[in-house]
C-alpha positions in Angstrom: -4.9 7.4 11.4 -2.5 9.2 13.7 0.0 11.8 12.4 2.9 9.2 12.2 0.7 6.8 10.2 -0.4 9.6 7.8 3.2 10.5 7.2 4.1 6.9 6.4 1.2 6.7 4.0 2.3 9.9 2.2 5.8 8.5 1.9 4.4 5.2 0.5 2.2 7.1 -1.9 5.3 8.8 -3.4 7.0 5.4 -3.8 3.8 3.8 -5.2 3.6 6.6 -7.9 6.9 5.6 -9.2 6.2 1.8 -9.6 5.1 0.0 -12.7 2.3 -2.6 -12.7 4.6 -5.5 -12.1 6.4 -3.8 -9.2 3.0 -2.9 -7.7 1.8 -6.5 -8.0 4.8 -7.7 -6.1 4.6 -5.0 -3.5 0.9 -5.7 -2.9 1.8 -9.3 -2.1 4.5 -8.3 0.3 2.4 -5.6 1.9 -0.5 -8.0 2.4 1.9 -10.4 4.2 3.1 -7.5 6.4 -0.5 -6.6 7.2 -1.2 -10.0 8.5 2.0 -10.0 10.7 1.9 -6.4 11.8 0.6 -5.0 15.0 -3.2 -4.9 15.4 -3.0 -1.1 16.0 -1.7 -0.6 12.5 -4.4 -2.4 10.6 -6.1 0.8 9.6 -2.9 2.1 8.0 -2.4 -1.2 6.2 -5.9 -1.1 4.8 -5.5 2.5 3.6 -2.2 1.6 1.9 -3.6 -1.5 0.3 -6.5 0.5 -1.1 -4.0 3.0 -2.6 -1.9 0.2 -4.0 -4.9 -1.5 -5.7 -6.2 1.8 -7.1 -2.8 2.6 -8.6 -2.5 -0.8 -10.1 -6.0 -0.4 -11.6 -4.9 3.0 -13.1 -1.9 1.2 -14.8 -4.2 -1.4 -16.2 -3.0 -4.2 -13.9 -5.2 -6.6 -12.0 -6.1 -5.7 -8.4 
């Protein structure tokens, strides 16, 4: 990831940390859609964020 992508991931991590399991589930669905429609050059960033989202959901006892 380049520096801009790392900064975006850090910002998303902060937001993810404040979400409950239901919100995370909804956000994962939205983010997966964004990943399929986003630029090919950003796929690495999308994958990293999805991993973070799924890990956080698992921490909260949700399904991932």
